[in-house]
C-alpha positions, 0 to 999 in steps of 0.5 A, spaced: 444 504 544 439 504 539 437 497 536 440 498 529 447 499 532 447 492 535 452 488 530 450 481 528 455 476 526 455 473 519 452 466 518 457 460 518 455 458 511 458 464 508 465 463 511 467 460 504 464 465 500 467 471 505 474 467 505 474 467 497 472 474 496 477 477 501 483 472 497 480 476 491 481 483 494 488 482 496 490 478 490 493 484 486 500 483 489 500 477 486 496 478 479 495 484 476 488 485 475 481 489 476 479 483 480 479 486 487 474 491 485 469 486 483 471 483 490 470 489 494 463 490 491 461 483 492 463 484 499 459 490 500 453 486 497 454 480 501 454 485 508 448 488 505 444 482 504 446 478 510 448 483 515 444 489 514 444 492 521 451 492 521 451 498 515 449 503 521 455 501 525 459 507 522 453 512 522 455 519 525 462 517 524 466 523 522 471 519 518 466 515 514 462 521 513 469 525 510 470 519 506 463 519 503 463 527 502 470 527 498 468 521 494 462 525 492 466 531 491 471 527 486 465 524 483 461 530 481 467 534 479 469 528 474 462 528 471 462 536 471 468 536 467 466 530 463 459 532 461 460 540 461 467 540 458 468 533 454 474 532 459 475 525 461 482 526 464 486 519 465 482 515 470 480 521 474 474 517 477 478 513 481 479 518 486 471 517 488 473 510 491 473 513 498 465 512 497 466 505 498 471 505 504 467 505 510 462 499 507 468 495 506 470 496 513 464 494 515 465 488 511 471 486 514 468 487 521 463 483 519 467 477 517 473 479 521 473 472 525 475 469 518 481 473 516 486 468 519 483 463 515 484 468 509 492 469 510 493 461 512 491 460 505 493 467 501 501 466 503 501 458 501 498 461 494 503 467 494 509 462 495 506 457 490 506 463 485 513 466 487 516 459 486 513 458 479 514 465 476 521 466 479 526 466 473 532 463 477 537 463 471 536 470 469 537 473 476 543 469 478 546 471 471 545 479 473 545 481 466 537 482 465 531 485 469 526 480 470 518 481 472 516 478 478 510 474 479 504 476 474 504 483 473 504 487 466 510 491 469 516 489 472 516 495 477 509 493 479 511 486 480 517 488 485 512 492 489 508 486 489 514 482 492 515 488 497 508 487 500 508 479 500 515 480 504 513 485 509 506 481 510 510 474 511 515 477 516 509 480 520 505 474 519 510 470 522 511 474 528 504 474 529 504 467 530 510 468 534 506 473 538 500 469 539 504 462 541 502 459 534 509 458 532 511 454 538 506 449 536 507 443 532 503 446 526 507 452 527 513 449 523 509 450 516 508 457 518 515 458 519 517 455 512 512 458 508 514 465 511 521 464 510 521 462 503 516 468 501 521 473 504 527 470 501 524 469 494 521 476 494 527 479 496 531 475 490 526 477 485 526 485 488 534 484 486 532 481 480 527 486 478 532 492 478 527 496 480 531 502 483 525 505 487 523 499 490 530 498 492 530 505 495 523 504 499 526 497 502 532 501 504 528 506 508 523 500 511 528 494 512 531 497 518 525 499 521 522 492 520 529 489 524 528 495 529 521 493 530 523 486 533 526 489 539 518 491 541 517 484 542 518 481 549 523 476 548 528 481 545 534 477 546 532 472 541 529 478 537 536 481 536 539 474 534 534 473 529 535 481 527 543 480 527 542 473 522 538 477 517 543 483 517 549 478 516 545 475 510 543 481 507 551 484 508 553 477 505 548 478 499 550 485 498 558 483 498 556 478 492 551 482 488 554 489 490 557 490 483 551 488 480 547 493 484 551 499 483 551 498 475 544 499 475 543 504 481 550 508 480 548 512 474 542 514 477 545 516 484 550 520 480 545 524 476 541 525 482 548 528 486 549 532 480 542 535 480 543 537 487 549 541 486 546 544 480 540 546 484 545 550 489 548 554 483 543 555 478 536 553 481 531 548 481 528 549 474 535 550 471 538 544 474 532 539 472 533 542 465 540 541 465 539 534 467 534 532 462 539 535 456 545 531 459 547 524 456 550 522 463 543 522 465 539 515 465 534 515 460 528 512 465 531 518 470 530 523 464 523 521 462 521 521 469 524 528 470 520 531 464 514 528 467 515 531 473 517 538 470 510 538 466 506 536 472 509 542 476 507 546 470 500 544 470 500 544 478 502 552 478 496 553 473 491 551 479 495 549 485 489 550 490 484 545 487 488 542 481 485 542 474 480 536 475 479 533 468 482 538 464 489 537 466 491 533 460 489 539 456 494 543 460 499 538 459 499 539 451 502 546 452 508 544 457 515 544 456 516 536 455 509 535 452 512 530 447 514 525 453 511 519 451 507 518 457 502 521 461 502 516 467 506 521 472 511 516 475 509 520 482 503 519 486 503 525 489 503 529 483 498 525 480 493 528 486 496 535 485 495 535 478 487 533 479 485 536 486 491 540 488 493 542 495 486 541 497 486 534 495 493 532 498 491 535 505 484 531 505 487 525 503 493 526 509 487 528 514 483 521 512 490 517 512 492 520 519 485 519 522 485 512 519 492 510 522 490 513 529 484 508 529 488 502 528 494 505 533 488 506 538 485 499 537 492 496 538 493 500 545 486 497 547 489 490 545 484 489 540 489 487 535 496 484 536 502 488 535 504 484 529 498 487 526 499 494 527 507 493 525 504 490 518 499 496 517 505 501 519 510 498 514 506 496 508 504 503 509 511 506 509 513 502 503 507 504 499 508 511 500 516 510 499 514 507 492 509 512 490 515 517 490 517 514 483 511 511 480 504 512 480 502 506 484 496 509 487 492 509 480 494 502 479 491 495 481 496 494 487 495 501 489 487 501 489 487 495 493 492 497 498 487 503 499 481 498 500 485 494 505 488 500 509 481 503 510 477 497 511 482 495 517 481 502 520 474 502 520 473 495 522 478 497 528 474 504 529 467 499 530 471 495 535 473 501 539 466 504 539 463 497 541 468 497 547 466 504 549 459 502 549 460 496 553 464 499 558 459 505 559 454 500 560 458 495 565 458 489 560 465 488 559 468 482 563 475 481 565 477 476 560 474 481 554 478 487 557 484 482 557 483 480 550 
């Protein structure tokens, strides 16, 4: 092991700075802004100044090199299209962000001892934001859609509530898993987390964001089932049963209102499925767009996806790059008033094709495998792994009907997703090195 690979700790006087920067990096679920970008750069800069040797911790790491290679490719392709053809696309430069992922991971590893403090501050702030922003009267009336938290769009706010709900759920379970909930000071964690979960679900219901509802329908049962992975399964099953009973009661009270907003979309989807078997995909989509029975928001999404499929068909392997917006002008429904595709997978395919989608799938799989390996090595808690898993599944579900991956809430998610993976990778690497040199104590092995 060379000297440059020996990690160093951040000075204690930097703790307030690091805590604030991490709070800003994960602020997007509460407040939609570009703050997370500046926080990420400042975290990288702080690590460079105070913990420069740590920047070598990912040297010769294939995943870090793959992120840098992809980021360089995406940036050079964007610049080529901009300079040579004058095509700037629409936020296409964002796909170069993986350039920064390894460095943010090193920043997280360097400041990992302060993360519990970050969450101890973050969740009370989130609760305060929910208490202030929740429009209780309108939600209970059920007639209008509300925009939760502080976002530019009610769907973004609902997704933010989903992130907060999942995060608070596993923050609470982490306190249970580590014994903090049994202490006298644990009561405030229980109170804060429970209120966040309740208010987040209340706001998601009030937002009438059907894509978020669908994502929660997929992830919610998995969250409840994950309770059975904990040691005290009887108590976990009791908690899960209480939650299910409360949800059933809520559905009984608000079921008619939910169906009033989601029913037309469900029925239109069922008609499309019937049309596909009879007349093929394209004809079924065209018929649904033309039908007066298709909700307007669904019709617009179908037009966007039809246009996207036409653009993808012209460059399926590597995408159209910055040129995709020019191709968009000749699509069947070019008059639709948006170019935000409302589908994160189409966003990738029109720009970078199947190649880009495969690369991102490989990167994501590699990152998740490191977090899972860190849990197997008992370097992180089960609650941390489950939170990482459920937030990811929830996000992947939301981008089926929204372009959250090119918005603040999605971009900050990718920073955190990759930072956790690279920090876990470094911890695993350190453990392997110490075991090779016989430097692991009995306590360290059990940690």
